[in-house]
N, C-alpha and C positions, 0 to 999 in steps of 0.2 A: 338291481338298482345301483349298487356300488360300481359295477363294471360297465353298464351301458347307459345308466341314467334313464330319464323318462320325460315325455312331453305330455302336457295336460292343458285343458282349457278351463278358464274361469270367465264366464260371461262371453264376451266377444274376443278377449285377449288370450293368446297362447303363452304358456309358461314352460320353462324347462327346470329340471331338478337333477343334480349330479353330486357325486361325492368329490369335494374339492379341498383345496388347501387354504387355510386362513393365514393372515399375515404373521401371526405368532408361531406358525409352524404346525398348529393342530389341524386335524382333518374334521370335516363335518359336511352336512348337506348344504348345498348352495342352491337357492332358488332365484330364478332370474326371469324377468318379463321378456318375451320374445316378439311382441307385436301381434298383429291380426292375421298373419299368414302362417298356416301350419307347416308348409314346406320350408319357410325361412326358419321356423323354430327348430325343425329337425337339423337344418344346416348349422344353426348356432350351437346346438347340443354337440354335434360332431366336432366342431371347432374347440369347444370347451374341454371335451374329453381328450382331444389331442394335446391341448395346453397342459392339462393335468398330467398326462403321460410324460410330456417333455420335462415338467417340473420334477416328477418322480425319478426320471433318468438323469437329472442334473444338466439338462440341455439349456433350459431357460426357466427363470423363476415365474411362478404363476401369478397373474394379476387378475383379480376378479372384476365383476361389473362395477362395484363401487369405485375402484381405482380408475377405471376407464372413464368415469364421468368427471373426474377432477380436472379442472382447467389450470393453465399456467398462472392466471391471475389469482387463483385460490392459494396456490403454494407460495406465490410472491407475497400475498397478503399475510400469510402465516409468518413469513420471514420478517416482514416489517414489524409485526406484533412482537416477535421474539427480540428484535433489535431494541424496541422501545422498552420492553420489560427488563432486559438486561442492561439498559442504558448504555448502548454502544456509542462511544464518543464520535465516531465517524458517521453517525446515522444521517445527519443532514446532508453531508456530501454524497452519501451512498444512495439514499432513497428519497431525499427531500423532506420538507416539513409535513407534507400530506401523504407521504408514502408513494408518490407517483412521479417524483422528480429525480434530480441527480443522475447517477449512473443507471438508475432503475427505469428512467423514462423511455429510452430507446428500446429497452428489453420488453417493457409492457406493450409498446406500440407494435413491435414485431411479432411477439409470441403470445401476448396476453390472452385472447379468447380461445386459443387452440388447446386441445387436450394435452395434458402433461405427458401421458404415455406415448403420444405421437412424436415427441421430441427425440431426434436421433443426432448422432455426430454430424451427419451430412447436413442437416438443417442448421446446426450451429455454424458449420463452415460457410454455409450460404449467408448467414447473418454477418459473419466476420467479413466475407467478401463485400457485402453491401456497405459495411462501415468503413472499408478501406478505399472506397471510391472517392474521387475528388469531390469536394463540397463547395458550394457557393452560398454566400450570404444573401440577405434580403436585397442588398443593392446590386447583386449580380457579380460582385467581386469574388474571385476564388479564395477560399479559406485554406489554411494549412491542413495537410492530410493528418488524420487521426493517428496518433502513435500506437505502437503495439501495446504499450503499457496501459493506455487509456481504454483500448478495446478489451484487454484482459480484465480490467477492473469491472467491466460490464458483464463479461461472460462468467466471472467468478461468482456473480450474484446468482446466476443459474445453478452453478454447482452447489452453492450454499443452500439454496432453496430446496433442491432435490434431496440433499443429505439430511436437512431438517425434516422433510416429509417422511423419509425412511425412519429417522429416529422417533418420530411421533406415531409411526405405524400406519400412516396414510398411504404410503407406497411400499412396494416390496423391495425395490432396488433403485439405484440412481444410475442414469446413463453416463457414459464417458463424455466429458465436455472438453473439446479441443482447446488448446491455448497457443498463443503466439510466442515466439522467443522474444525475450527482452533483456537488455543489459542494464542491471540495476546499479552498476558502479557509477557513481556521480563524479564528475570531473571538474566542475567549475569552481574557481576560487577568486576572491577579490584581494587586490592589494589596496592599501589605504588611499593611494592617489587615484585609483580607479573608482573607489567609492565616492570620493569627493567630487570627481568629475561628473558622476551621475547625479549626485545630490544637488549640484548647482542647477540642474534642469528640472528638479522636482518641486512642486509647490508644498508649502507647509500645510498640514503636518506630515505629509508623505515623506519628506526629507528626514524628519525626526523618527518616523517608523523605520526607515532604512538604517539610520544610525543605531537605533535600539537593537535591531536584528544583528547588525555587525558586531556590537559590543557584547550581546548576551547569548546569541545562538538560538533564540527562541523561535518558535514557529510563527508564521504570519498571523494565523487565526488567534493565537494566544496574545499577540501584541495588539491587534486591532480590537480584541474583546476586553482589554484591560479597563477596569473601572476604578474610580478613586477609592472605593471600598477595599480594593486589593492592595492599596498603597499605604504603608505605615511610615509616614514621614518622620515620626519621632524616632523610630528604630532604624530608619533608612533601609527598609526592606519592602519587597513586593511579594505578596503571597497569593498564589492561586490554589484553589481547593480541589480542582479537577482539571484534567487535561486529556489530550488524545490517548496517552498511554494509561489512562484510568487512575492516575495518581496526582496528588497535589505536590507543590514544592515551594521553596522559599528562595528568592533571589536577593542577596545582599547588594546594596547599591554602592559601587565604587565611585570615585570622583566624577568620572565621565558620565555614568548613568545618573548619578544624583543631580548633576547640573542639567541634564536633559529633562529629568522629571520636574525640576523646579521651573524650567522654561514652560513645560506643559501646565504646571499649576498656575502660572501667571496668565496662561491663555485659556483658562476654563470658561470665561464668559463669552457669550455670543448674543446676537440680536434675534429675538423672536417677535417678529412684527415690529411694533414700536417700542417693545420692552426689552430689557436686558435679562438674560437667563444664564444659569450656570450648568455646564455639561457634567453629567455623571461619568462620561467616558474620558479616559486620559488622552486618547487620540480621536478627535471628533471633527466632523464637517457640519457646521451649523448645528451642533449639539448631537448629531447622529453618528453612530460608528461607521467606519469605512467598510464598504462592500468590496467589490472587485475593482482594483485599480491597475489591472494589467495593461490597459491602454496607455495610461500615464507613465507607467514604468518602462514599457517598450519605447515610447517616444523619447524619454530621457536617455535611455541607453543609446538610441540612435544618434541623438544630438551629441552625446559624449564620445561618439565613435567607438562604442562598445556594443554593437548590435548582437542580439541573441543571448545576452546574459540573463540569468534567472534570479529572481528575488531570493529563491531558496539557496542560491550560492552564498549568500551572506551567512546563513546558518552553518553551512559546511565550513566556511572560512573561520568562523568563530571557534568551532570545535578544533579545527586544524591548528589554529594559533595557540589554543590552550595546551594542546598536546606538545607542540613545539616548544612552548614556554616552560615545559616541565611539570604541568599539571597532571596529576594521576588520572587514569582512565575513569575510575570510579567518581572522582569529583567532577570531571568534565561532563559526565553523563548526568550527574545530579543537577548541574547548572542548565544544561541544554534540554533536559527532559527525555533523553533517550533511555529506553528500558532494557535493550539488549545490546550485547557487544557486536552484533552484526553490523552496526552502524559504521564500524571502521572498515569493513569490507565494502559496504555500499557507498560510502563517502570517498573511497579511494584517497585516504588521508596521506598516503605515501606519495607525494608529488615528485616531480623530476628533481627538484632541489634536494629533497630528502634522500633520494637514491644516490645523487651525486655525492652528497655528504657521507653517505655510508661507504661509497667506494673510496673516498679519501681516507676515511677512518681505517678501512682495510689495508690500504697501502701503507699508512703509518704503522700499523700493527706489524705487517710483514717486515718493514725496514727495521723496526725495533727488535724483532726476533732475530734478524740476521746479525745485527750489531752485537747482541748479547751472547750469540752462540759461541761456545768454547770448543767446538769440534772443528778441527782443521782437516780438510780433505787433502789427501796425498795422491799424486799421480803415480802410475806404475814406475816411471823413471825415478821420481823422487824417492819412492819407497825402496827401490833397488840400491840407490846411492846410500841411503841411511843404513840398510842392512850390511853393505860392504864396509862402511866405516866401523860398524860395530864388530865385525869379524876381525878387522885389522887390530883393533884395540883389545880384542879378547874379552869383550863385554857381553857377547852374545852366547848364551848358554844353550 
């Protein structure tokens, strides 16, 4: 039995039994339905025995019949459940409110019904190639090509889903998921005049949202999600109790931010039909929080002759200016909400001006060292003259 297994019939269906490997590494008898064809059952048994031998020899991990039935949708559903249970802050952007949107939507559309064990690196590369193709909108106008970073955020979901399935014991191993190269160093920064040029072409309160980002370094979602319950006008502070990094924080309001918040306080009211209402959101559009305003932002940048600038550049600029102004890294991170020091590498805080200043400082240091040096270099000729004079005077011993 252990070496060759067996084929047997129950009713009209054929079954196979063999000594196989379980997910926890133990061995035991595995029984598997093989359909109505005896010859096919013998073929399946031979394949299973070969897979068991490959597992024993370390060639390939054994995956039994239960694992072969698992679909991509099933392991993606498990990932969504895990995100919700652990309250992952990027959940909505990653998988959408219903677990079928965000970065997960194209993954489900392409891989969803297929068997999880059928996924290979080649199939992931085919998906990547499909996502890299030029796109067209509903109007027929060509849309910008998806960035490598965008595609990687999608394929990362595959990687996480498989690793979770392995951790939960549903699969024996996770396939290799190819990734595209991407440059995470962020380069864009704003000067004050550039910000004002763009703000001139933004409607309120989008202009105020941009000013708030420039002054605080907060993320767009944190700003647009602000409610008046987060604002302590008496203490002149804003408190958020959770954020993308999983932690809350307090932002004291300096004069610039305080005046901005007071302007928003005065603009709380809006018309709801024939009646007046008060918005619970600090930055609102007819009482509702702002969603995607990328179109308005791009239009304002184009009108300001600054095309291609990103709203996220405001966050980078705020952090850079704090560091340049002498604010410690720890305090700057506490204000902006960054959790790791890797932001300084990703944000490319050392701009051209910083590097030029460093070169000037080096030159000053070198010149200062040269001026203070008390070592006088002597040429061979000068040294010979000095020795000769010493001999004549009888001072050389």
